[in-house]
C-alpha positions as CSV (number, residue, x, y, z in Angstrom):
1,M,-31.2,51.9,-0.9
2,K,-33.4,48.9,-0.1
3,R,-31.8,46.9,-2.9
4,I,-28.3,47.9,-1.7
5,K,-29.1,46.7,1.8
6,H,-30.5,43.4,0.6
7,F,-27.4,42.9,-1.6
8,I,-25.1,43.7,1.3
9,L,-27.0,41.2,3.6
10,W,-27.0,38.6,0.8
11,F,-23.3,39.0,0.1
12,L,-22.5,39.0,3.8
13,F,-24.5,35.8,4.3
14,L,-23.0,34.1,1.2
15,S,-19.4,34.9,2.1
16,T,-19.6,34.2,5.9
17,F,-21.7,31.0,5.4
18,G,-19.3,29.8,2.8
19,F,-16.2,30.5,5.0
20,A,-17.6,29.3,8.3
21,G,-19.4,26.3,6.9
22,G,-16.3,25.5,4.8
23,G,-14.2,25.6,7.9
24,Y,-16.4,23.2,9.8
25,F,-16.7,21.1,6.6
26,L,-12.9,20.9,6.4
27,L,-12.2,20.0,10.0
28,F,-15.0,17.6,10.8
29,L,-15.7,15.9,7.5
30,I,-13.0,16.3,4.8
31,V,-10.0,15.8,7.1
32,P,-11.4,12.7,8.8
33,F,-12.7,11.3,5.5
34,E,-9.3,11.8,3.9
35,E,-7.6,10.0,6.7
36,W,-10.1,7.1,6.3
37,L,-9.3,7.0,2.6
38,V,-5.6,6.8,3.3
39,N,-6.0,4.1,6.0
40,N,-8.0,2.0,3.5
41,G,-5.2,2.2,0.9
42,S,-6.4,4.9,-1.5
43,T,-3.7,6.5,-3.5
44,Q,-3.1,10.3,-3.5
45,E,-4.4,10.5,-7.0
46,Q,-7.6,8.7,-6.0
47,I,-8.0,11.0,-3.0
48,D,-7.6,14.1,-5.1
49,D,-10.2,12.9,-7.6
50,I,-12.7,12.3,-4.8
51,L,-12.1,15.4,-2.6
52,K,-12.2,17.9,-5.5
53,Y,-15.9,16.9,-5.9
54,F,-16.4,17.7,-2.2
55,V,-14.9,21.1,-2.7
56,F,-16.9,21.9,-5.8
57,G,-19.9,20.4,-4.2
58,W,-19.6,22.7,-1.2
59,I,-19.3,25.8,-3.4
60,A,-22.4,24.7,-5.3
61,F,-24.2,24.0,-2.0
62,G,-23.3,27.5,-0.7
63,F,-24.8,29.2,-3.7
64,I,-27.9,27.1,-3.5
65,V,-28.4,28.0,0.2
66,S,-27.7,31.7,-0.5
67,F,-30.4,31.6,-3.2
68,V,-32.9,30.1,-0.8
69,Y,-31.8,32.7,1.8
70,Y,-32.5,35.5,-0.7
71,W,-35.7,34.1,-2.3
72,F,-37.5,33.0,0.9
73,L,-36.2,35.6,3.4
74,L,-34.8,38.8,2.0
75,R,-37.6,39.2,-0.6
76,K,-40.2,38.9,2.2
77,K,-40.7,42.1,4.2
78,K,-41.7,40.2,7.3
79,R,-38.7,38.0,7.2
80,V,-35.9,40.6,6.7
81,R,-35.2,40.6,10.5
82,I,-34.8,36.9,10.4
83,A,-32.5,37.2,7.5
84,T,-30.5,39.9,9.4
85,V,-30.2,37.6,12.5
86,I,-29.1,34.7,10.3
87,A,-26.4,36.9,8.6
88,L,-25.1,38.1,12.0
89,F,-25.0,34.4,13.2
90,T,-23.0,33.3,10.2
91,T,-20.7,36.3,10.6
92,L,-20.0,35.4,14.2
93,N,-19.3,31.9,13.1
94,A,-17.0,33.1,10.4
95,A,-15.2,35.2,12.9
96,F,-14.9,32.2,15.2
97,I,-13.5,30.0,12.5
98,F,-11.1,32.7,11.5
99,Y,-9.9,33.1,15.1
100,L,-9.7,29.3,15.4
101,F,-7.6,28.9,12.2
102,M,-5.3,31.8,13.2
103,N,-4.6,30.1,16.5
104,T,-2.8,27.1,15.1
105,N,-2.1,25.6,18.5
106,S,-5.8,25.4,19.4
107,A,-7.1,22.0,20.5
108,I,-9.4,21.5,17.5
109,V,-6.8,22.4,14.9
110,A,-4.1,20.4,16.8
111,M,-6.2,17.2,16.5
112,S,-6.3,17.5,12.7
113,R,-2.6,18.4,12.1
114,G,-0.1,16.0,10.6
115,E,3.2,15.2,12.3
116,V,6.6,16.6,11.6
117,E,8.5,14.1,9.4
118,E,12.1,14.2,8.3
119,T,11.7,12.5,5.0
120,T,15.2,13.1,3.4
121,E,18.4,14.7,4.5
122,Q,17.3,17.8,2.7
123,L,13.6,18.0,3.5
124,T,11.4,17.8,6.5
125,F,7.6,18.1,6.2
126,G,4.9,19.2,8.7
127,P,2.2,21.7,9.6
128,Y,2.4,25.5,10.0
129,P,5.4,26.5,12.2
130,D,4.8,29.1,14.9
131,Q,7.7,31.3,16.0
132,S,8.8,28.7,18.6
133,L,9.2,26.0,15.9
134,L,11.0,28.4,13.6
135,K,13.5,29.1,16.3
136,D,14.0,25.3,16.8
137,L,14.5,24.8,13.0
138,E,17.1,27.6,12.9
139,Q,19.0,26.1,15.8
140,Q,18.9,22.6,14.1
141,G,20.7,24.1,11.1
142,Y,17.8,24.5,8.6
143,D,18.5,27.0,5.9
144,G,14.9,28.0,5.1
145,V,11.2,27.2,5.1
146,I,9.1,26.4,2.0
147,T,5.5,27.5,2.7
148,L,2.6,26.3,0.6
149,L,0.0,28.6,2.2
150,S,-2.3,30.3,-0.3
151,T,-2.9,34.0,-0.3
152,T,-6.4,33.5,-1.7
153,I,-7.5,31.9,1.6
154,P,-8.0,34.8,4.0
155,F,-6.6,33.2,7.2
156,E,-3.7,31.7,5.3
157,N,-2.8,35.1,3.9
158,E,-2.7,36.5,7.5
159,L,-0.7,33.5,8.7
160,L,1.8,33.9,5.8
161,D,2.4,37.6,6.8
162,Q,3.0,36.4,10.4
163,E,5.4,33.7,9.2
164,L,7.4,36.2,7.0
165,E,7.8,38.5,10.0
166,N,8.8,35.6,12.3
167,G,11.2,34.3,9.7
168,D,12.9,37.7,9.6
169,E,13.2,37.8,13.4
170,V,14.5,34.2,13.7
171,G,16.8,34.5,10.7
172,L,15.2,31.9,8.4
173,T,14.3,32.7,4.8
174,I,10.7,31.9,4.0
175,H,10.1,30.8,0.4
176,S,6.5,31.1,-0.6
177,F,5.0,28.7,-3.2
178,P,1.2,29.0,-2.9
179,M,-0.9,25.9,-3.5
180,L,-4.6,25.2,-3.3
181,P,-5.7,21.9,-1.8
182,W,-7.5,19.4,-4.0
183,V,-8.1,21.8,-6.9
184,G,-5.8,22.8,-9.7
185,D,-2.5,21.2,-10.7
186,N,-0.3,23.8,-8.8
187,A,2.3,23.2,-11.5
188,Q,4.0,26.6,-11.2
189,S,4.6,26.2,-7.5
190,I,5.8,22.6,-7.8
191,N,8.3,23.6,-10.6
192,G,9.4,26.5,-8.4
193,I,10.2,24.2,-5.5
194,I,12.0,21.8,-7.7
195,D,14.2,24.6,-9.1
196,L,14.9,25.9,-5.6
197,L,16.0,22.4,-4.4
198,K,18.1,21.7,-7.5
199,T,20.0,25.0,-7.2
200,N,20.6,24.5,-3.4
201,P,21.2,20.8,-3.0
202,D,23.2,21.2,0.2
203,K,20.6,23.2,2.1
204,R,17.9,21.9,4.4
205,Y,14.3,23.0,4.2
206,Y,11.1,22.7,6.3
207,V,8.1,22.3,4.0
208,H,4.6,23.0,5.2
209,C,1.0,23.8,4.4
210,Y,-1.6,24.6,7.1
211,L,-2.3,21.2,8.6
212,G,0.7,19.4,7.2
213,K,-1.4,16.9,5.4
214,H,-2.8,17.0,1.8
215,R,-0.6,19.7,0.1
216,V,2.4,18.4,2.0
217,D,1.8,14.8,1.0
218,L,1.3,15.9,-2.6
219,I,4.5,18.0,-2.8
220,K,6.4,15.2,-0.9
221,Q,5.5,12.6,-3.5
222,T,6.1,14.9,-6.5
223,I,9.5,16.1,-5.2
224,I,10.8,12.7,-4.4
225,Q,9.5,11.4,-7.8
226,R,11.1,14.2,-9.7
227,L,14.4,14.3,-7.8
228,G,14.7,10.6,-7.2
229,E,15.2,10.9,-3.5
230,E,14.9,7.9,-1.2
231,T,13.1,8.2,2.2
232,T,15.3,7.6,5.2
233,S,14.7,7.4,9.0
234,D,16.6,9.4,11.6
235,D,19.4,6.9,11.7
236,G,19.8,6.9,7.9
237,T,18.3,3.4,7.4
238,R,15.8,2.6,4.8
239,R,12.2,3.1,5.9
240,I,10.4,1.7,2.9
241,L,8.4,-1.5,2.9
242,I,8.0,-2.7,-0.6
243,P,4.3,-3.1,-1.4
244,S,3.1,-6.7,-2.0
245,E,0.6,-5.6,-4.6
246,F,0.0,-2.7,-7.0
247,E,-3.3,-1.5,-8.4
248,R,-3.1,-4.0,-11.4
249,G,-1.6,-7.0,-9.6
250,H,0.8,-8.7,-7.3
251,V,4.4,-7.6,-6.7
252,Y,7.1,-10.2,-6.2
253,T,10.7,-9.6,-4.9
254,F,13.9,-11.6,-5.2
255,N,17.6,-11.3,-4.5
256,N,17.3,-9.2,-1.3
257,E,14.6,-7.0,-3.0
258,S,17.0,-5.9,-5.8
259,I,14.6,-7.6,-8.3
260,M,10.9,-6.7,-8.4
261,L,8.2,-8.2,-10.6
262,G,4.7,-6.7,-11.0
263,P,2.2,-5.0,-13.2
264,Y,2.4,-1.7,-15.1
265,P,2.6,1.0,-12.4
266,S,0.0,3.7,-11.9
267,E,1.2,7.3,-11.6
268,E,1.4,6.9,-7.8
269,E,3.2,3.6,-8.1
270,W,5.9,5.0,-10.4
271,F,6.7,7.3,-7.5
272,K,7.2,4.3,-5.2
273,I,9.4,2.6,-7.7
274,L,11.6,5.7,-7.9
275,R,11.7,5.9,-4.1
276,L,13.1,2.4,-4.1
277,N,16.0,3.5,-6.3
278,V,15.1,1.3,-9.3
279,K,17.4,2.0,-12.2
280,V,16.4,-0.6,-14.8
281,I,12.9,-1.3,-16.2
282,V,12.2,-4.5,-18.1
283,T,8.9,-4.2,-20.0
284,L,6.9,-7.0,-21.6
285,L,4.4,-4.5,-23.1
286,D,3.7,-4.3,-26.8
287,E,5.9,-1.5,-28.1
288,S,3.0,0.0,-30.1
289,S,0.8,0.5,-27.1
290,S,0.2,3.9,-25.5
291,F,1.4,2.6,-22.1
292,Y,4.8,1.7,-23.6
293,Q,5.1,5.1,-25.2
294,E,4.2,6.7,-21.8
295,E,6.8,4.5,-20.2
296,E,9.5,5.6,-22.6
297,K,8.8,9.2,-21.7
298,I,9.0,8.4,-18.0
299,A,12.3,6.5,-18.4
300,E,13.8,9.3,-20.4
301,E,12.7,12.0,-17.8
302,Q,14.0,9.9,-14.8
303,G,17.2,8.6,-16.4
304,L,16.0,4.9,-16.2
305,I,17.3,2.1,-18.4
306,L,14.4,0.7,-20.4
307,N,14.6,-2.8,-22.0
308,S,11.8,-4.4,-23.9
309,F,11.2,-8.1,-24.4
310,K,8.5,-10.2,-26.1
311,L,7.2,-13.4,-24.5
312,D,4.1,-15.5,-25.5
313,S,1.5,-15.9,-22.8
314,D,0.3,-19.4,-23.7
315,S,3.4,-21.1,-25.2
316,P,6.5,-19.2,-24.0
317,D,9.7,-19.7,-26.0
318,L,12.0,-21.3,-23.4
319,Q,15.2,-19.8,-25.0
320,Q,13.5,-16.4,-24.8
321,L,12.5,-17.0,-21.2
322,D,16.1,-18.0,-20.4
323,M,17.4,-14.8,-22.0
324,I,15.0,-12.6,-20.1
325,V,15.9,-14.2,-16.8
326,Q,19.6,-14.0,-17.5
327,H,19.2,-10.3,-18.3
328,I,17.4,-9.7,-15.0
329,R,20.0,-11.6,-13.0
330,T,22.9,-9.7,-14.5
331,A,21.4,-6.2,-14.7
332,G,23.8,-4.9,-12.0
333,H,21.2,-2.4,-10.7
334,K,17.9,-2.6,-8.9
335,I,15.4,-3.7,-11.5
336,Y,11.6,-3.7,-12.0
337,V,10.1,-6.2,-14.5
338,H,6.5,-5.8,-15.6
339,D,3.6,-6.7,-17.9
340,F,0.4,-4.7,-17.9
341,K,-1.3,-6.9,-15.3
342,D,-0.3,-9.8,-13.1
343,S,0.0,-12.0,-16.1
344,K,1.1,-15.5,-17.0
345,K,4.3,-14.0,-18.4
346,I,5.2,-12.5,-15.0
347,R,4.5,-15.8,-13.3
348,Y,6.7,-17.6,-15.7
349,I,9.6,-15.3,-14.8
350,E,8.7,-15.5,-11.1
351,L,8.9,-19.3,-11.3
352,M,12.3,-19.2,-13.1
353,L,13.7,-16.8,-10.5
354,D,12.3,-18.7,-7.6
355,K,12.9,-22.3,-8.5
356,G,15.0,-22.3,-11.7
357,I,12.5,-24.5,-13.6
358,Y,10.3,-24.0,-16.6
359,P,6.5,-23.6,-16.3
360,I,4.3,-26.6,-16.9
361,N,3.2,-26.9,-20.5
362,K,-0.6,-26.6,-20.0
363,K,-1.4,-27.6,-23.6
364,A,0.2,-31.0,-23.1
365,L,-1.7,-31.9,-19.9
366,P,-4.3,-34.6,-20.0
367,D,-7.8,-33.2,-20.9
368,S,-9.4,-33.6,-17.4
369,K,-12.0,-31.4,-15.7
370,V,-10.7,-32.3,-12.2
371,M,-7.2,-31.1,-12.8
372,Q,-6.4,-27.7,-11.1
373,M,-3.2,-25.7,-11.7
374,V,-1.7,-23.9,-8.7
375,G,0.8,-21.4,-10.0
376,E,2.9,-22.6,-12.9
377,S,4.5,-25.7,-11.3
378,I,1.9,-27.6,-9.4
379,V,-1.1,-29.6,-10.7
380,L,-3.8,-31.2,-8.4
381,G,-5.8,-33.9,-9.9
382,S,-7.2,-37.5,-9.8
383,E,-5.5,-40.8,-10.3
384,P,-3.8,-40.8,-13.8
385,S,-3.9,-43.6,-16.2
386,E,-0.7,-44.9,-17.8
387,K,-1.4,-42.8,-20.8
388,Q,-2.0,-39.8,-18.7
389,V,1.3,-40.3,-16.9
390,K,3.0,-40.1,-20.3
391,Q,1.1,-36.9,-21.0
392,L,2.2,-35.5,-17.7
393,K,5.8,-36.2,-18.7
394,Q,5.2,-34.3,-22.0
395,A,3.9,-31.4,-20.0
396,R,7.2,-31.2,-18.1
397,I,6.0,-32.8,-14.9
398,Q,9.0,-34.2,-13.1
399,K,7.5,-35.6,-9.9
400,I,4.2,-37.4,-9.0
401,I,3.0,-37.5,-5.4
402,Y,0.3,-39.9,-4.3
403,L,-1.5,-39.0,-1.1
404,G,-2.6,-42.3,0.4
405,D,-1.6,-45.6,1.9
406,D,-3.2,-48.1,-0.5
407,L,-0.4,-49.0,-3.0
408,S,-2.1,-52.0,-4.5
409,N,-3.8,-50.2,-7.5
410,I,-1.1,-47.7,-8.4
411,Q,1.9,-50.0,-9.2
412,S,1.4,-49.5,-13.0
413,Q,1.6,-45.7,-12.6
414,I,4.7,-46.0,-10.4
415,N,6.4,-48.2,-13.0
416,T,5.4,-46.0,-16.0
417,A,6.6,-42.8,-14.2
418,R,10.0,-44.3,-13.3
419,Q,10.5,-45.7,-16.8
420,L,10.0,-42.1,-18.1
421,G,12.6,-40.8,-15.6
422,M,10.0,-39.2,-13.3
423,D,10.0,-39.4,-9.5
424,F,7.1,-41.1,-7.8
425,E,6.5,-40.6,-4.1
426,T,3.7,-41.7,-1.7
427,V,2.8,-39.5,1.3
428,S,0.5,-40.7,4.1
429,I,-2.0,-38.1,5.4
430,K,-3.6,-38.8,8.8
431,K,-7.3,-37.9,8.7
432,E,-7.3,-36.8,12.4
433,R,-4.6,-34.2,11.6
434,M,-5.7,-33.5,8.0
435,I,-5.6,-29.7,8.0
436,I,-2.2,-29.5,9.8
437,E,-0.6,-32.1,7.5
438,L,-2.0,-30.5,4.3
439,H,-0.4,-27.2,5.5
440,K,2.9,-29.0,5.9
441,L,2.5,-30.6,2.5
442,A,1.8,-27.3,0.9
443,E,5.0,-25.8,2.4
444,R,7.0,-28.8,1.0
445,L,5.3,-28.6,-2.4
446,N,6.3,-24.9,-2.7
447,S,9.9,-25.7,-1.7
448,L,10.3,-28.4,-4.4
449,Q,12.4,-27.3,-7.4
450,S,10.4,-29.4,-9.8
451,Q,7.1,-29.5,-11.6
452,V,4.7,-31.7,-9.5
453,Y,1.5,-33.6,-10.0
454,V,-0.5,-34.4,-6.8
455,Y,-3.4,-36.8,-6.4
456,G,-5.1,-39.2,-4.0
457,L,-7.4,-37.1,-1.8
458,E,-11.2,-36.7,-2.0
459,S,-12.3,-33.5,-3.7
460,K,-13.1,-31.6,-0.5
461,S,-9.6,-32.2,1.0
462,M,-8.0,-31.5,-2.4
463,G,-9.9,-28.2,-2.5
464,L,-8.5,-27.3,0.9
465,L,-5.0,-28.1,-0.2
466,Q,-5.5,-25.9,-3.2
467,T,-6.7,-23.0,-1.0
468,I,-3.7,-23.3,1.3
469,L,-1.3,-23.5,-1.7
470,E,-2.8,-20.4,-3.4
471,A,-2.6,-18.4,-0.1
472,M,1.1,-19.4,0.3
473,N,1.8,-18.5,-3.4
474,Y,-0.3,-15.4,-3.9
475,G,-1.4,-14.2,-0.5
476,L,-4.4,-13.7,1.7
477,S,-7.9,-13.1,0.5
478,K,-9.2,-9.8,1.7
479,D,-12.8,-10.8,0.7
480,N,-12.7,-13.7,3.1
481,L,-10.7,-12.3,6.0
482,H,-11.0,-8.5,6.0
483,E,-12.3,-7.4,9.5
484,K,-13.4,-10.9,10.3
485,M,-14.2,-11.2,14.0
486,V,-12.4,-13.6,16.3
487,E,-12.9,-14.1,20.1
488,K,-10.5,-11.3,21.2
489,G,-10.9,-8.8,18.4
490,S,-10.9,-8.4,14.6
491,L,-8.5,-9.3,11.8
492,H,-7.3,-6.9,9.2
493,V,-5.7,-7.9,5.9
494,K,-3.3,-5.0,5.5
495,A,-1.4,-6.4,2.5
496,R,-1.4,-9.5,0.3
497,R,0.9,-11.3,2.7
498,L,0.2,-9.5,6.0
499,M,-2.7,-10.0,8.3
500,V,-2.9,-8.1,11.6
501,G,-5.0,-9.2,14.6
502,P,-5.1,-10.2,18.3
503,S,-3.9,-13.4,20.1
504,L,-5.8,-16.4,18.9
505,K,-7.2,-19.5,20.6
506,P,-5.7,-22.9,19.4
507,A,-8.9,-23.6,17.3
508,E,-8.5,-20.1,15.7
509,W,-4.9,-20.9,14.8
510,Q,-6.3,-23.8,12.7
511,S,-9.3,-22.0,11.2
512,I,-7.6,-18.7,10.5
513,L,-3.9,-19.3,10.1
514,I,-3.5,-22.9,8.9
515,Q,-6.5,-22.9,6.4
516,N,-5.3,-19.6,5.0
517,G,-1.7,-20.6,4.3
518,V,0.0,-18.5,7.0
519,T,3.6,-19.7,7.3
520,R,5.0,-17.3,9.9
521,V,3.7,-15.4,13.0
522,I,5.2,-12.2,14.5
523,L,4.1,-11.1,17.9
524,V,4.7,-7.5,19.0
525,H,4.9,-7.8,22.8
526,A,3.9,-4.8,25.0
527,A,4.3,-5.8,28.7
528,S,1.7,-3.3,29.8
529,V,-1.2,-4.9,27.9
530,Q,0.0,-8.5,27.2
531,S,0.8,-11.0,30.0
532,E,3.6,-13.5,29.9
533,A,1.0,-16.3,30.2
534,E,-0.7,-15.0,27.0
535,I,2.6,-15.0,25.1
536,E,3.3,-18.6,26.2
537,K,-0.1,-19.7,25.0
538,Q,0.7,-18.3,21.5
539,K,4.1,-20.0,21.5
540,E,2.5,-23.3,22.5
541,S,0.0,-23.0,19.6
542,A,2.9,-22.2,17.2
543,K,4.7,-25.3,18.3
544,E,1.6,-27.5,18.0
545,Y,0.9,-26.3,14.4
546,G,4.5,-26.1,13.3
547,I,4.5,-22.4,12.4
548,P,7.5,-20.4,13.5
549,I,6.8,-17.4,15.8
550,Q,9.0,-14.3,16.3
551,V,8.5,-12.1,19.4
552,I,9.5,-8.4,19.1
553,E,9.5,-6.4,22.3
554,M,7.7,-3.0,21.9
555,T,10.6,-0.9,23.1
556,E,12.4,2.0,21.4
557,G,13.4,1.0,17.8
558,Y,10.9,-1.8,17.6
559,D,9.5,-0.4,14.4
560,Q,12.8,-0.9,12.6
561,K,13.0,-4.5,13.8
562,L,9.5,-5.1,12.6
563,L,10.3,-3.6,9.2
564,N,13.4,-5.8,8.9
565,Q,11.2,-8.9,9.7
566,L,8.4,-8.0,7.3
567,S,10.8,-7.2,4.4
568,S,13.1,-10.2,5.0
569,T,11.0,-12.9,3.4
570,D,8.0,-13.4,1.2
571,D,6.1,-15.5,3.8
572,T,2.4,-15.1,4.4
573,T,2.5,-13.5,7.9
574,Y,0.1,-13.1,10.8
575,L,1.1,-10.1,13.0
576,I,-0.2,-10.4,16.6
577,V,-0.8,-7.1,18.3
578,A,-2.8,-6.1,21.3
579,N,-6.1,-4.5,20.4
580,E,-5.2,-1.3,22.3
581,L,-2.1,-0.9,20.2
582,K,-3.4,-2.2,16.8
583,E,-4.1,1.2,15.2
584,M,-0.8,2.6,16.2
585,I,1.2,-0.4,14.9
586,I,-0.9,-0.4,11.7
587,K,0.0,3.3,11.2
588,D,3.7,2.5,11.8
589,I,3.5,-0.2,9.1
590,K,1.7,2.2,6.7
591,D,4.5,4.8,7.3
592,F,7.1,2.3,6.1
593,R,5.3,2.4,2.7
């Protein structure tokens, strides 16, 4: 009898400690930590990999604590009362957590819930619906509810029973496809949902788990990937901001975003490509590689057109390059072109699409340690000899730019260049406006449709020009700028070509924007937190430094205007927002992705 009592106490402690502690663990650690991972750009696949260890770790921790409870309390006669009190305490906590989770509108649960989101015409996602929300869904014309609640979780089992009863009363069919968060592949439930949607393409469904977060996000991504749906806003317009970078490299867009270039997508990124309604894939991978074979399978499953091309990284065949670019331009569908990483081959194609010129032949360049390539069409270096001018011509350089005023010692280079059919230009750089003029020069160099060699500055200034050019070409450096403090707040690099932060002083425009190659500023104006005088100061700085500024009023529909601005060009952009509104606006930008 004594052993039975001890076993009952031990089992009571194990189950109630595990349930109550797990509830607190979920609400106050896992949910906030998952949100932090999402806000820092982690993919759903990465989040799953991390959080499953939290779940298994908690289970292991529970058994360890129960062993300590049994070994140091239950086995000691004098400590049985303490063990009993602890078991009662954990039981009361378990009852409290159960009550808390059963009351889905309680303040603590409400703080952790996700929002209701109409993702496609057929599907809306959100948290557990009470009877009131079910009535609203029925009145809005929904045909059913897809619930992901798991019967193996005690409070979810009770909530599912309530939902089935409420569904009968309201007149909505409840379709149950149980899923467990973070553990297991849930393949049976996912396939069941896919089958339901395929057989009822004209019906609308509300899909939910308990909080409307992890399981909902997982099923949302999987369903859209498998069915090829595209996310829409309430007014039917596109709500997807194309990422400027994937896990393995940068993403470039052309022709009103109908052409995308980038690296081999991860599993999560394939989902994004399908959301963007891409129909044609051009791969530069070796056809014998495992990634190519995986890609063939994906293309077959998703009905994509897959075309494979070969291109040498170091010495590209120009006819082959022409053929690839011609194929891309005439594809007739939205197209994604990729190598495995952000490779030279992708940059060759990017240059051809952007400027219509061939990449510089690096092997033919003069052997000089001071020469620096920026992209595939610009070389920064020192004063070239006549022989080196001829080598520049062989390397496909069409234009030489000398940055200086002293022309007395460069006449031979000018004559040699012009005899070879090359342009030679001199540009005067004023030292007192060095940074501003280098920024303008960088913009002009990027706009030239020719291969260019630039020289004439001292090494420090040439290094600054290189930094500005690289930022304009390839985006901002998170290492240098992420969460850097300025006078009125902090800066956040949210994407390769997007930095978000507060209004800046004139000196900060130079040190933050000019030196980091920012070519455009967007200011989201909220009259309640930003004065007209502050806006005018930013406009004056923009005029002084020659950077265009666009003001968007934070009224209804501002988010769509912001999306249109962010997706309209490939400019490196600084987005000015008030500190009080920064987190909300960053979340709106994230929702576009």
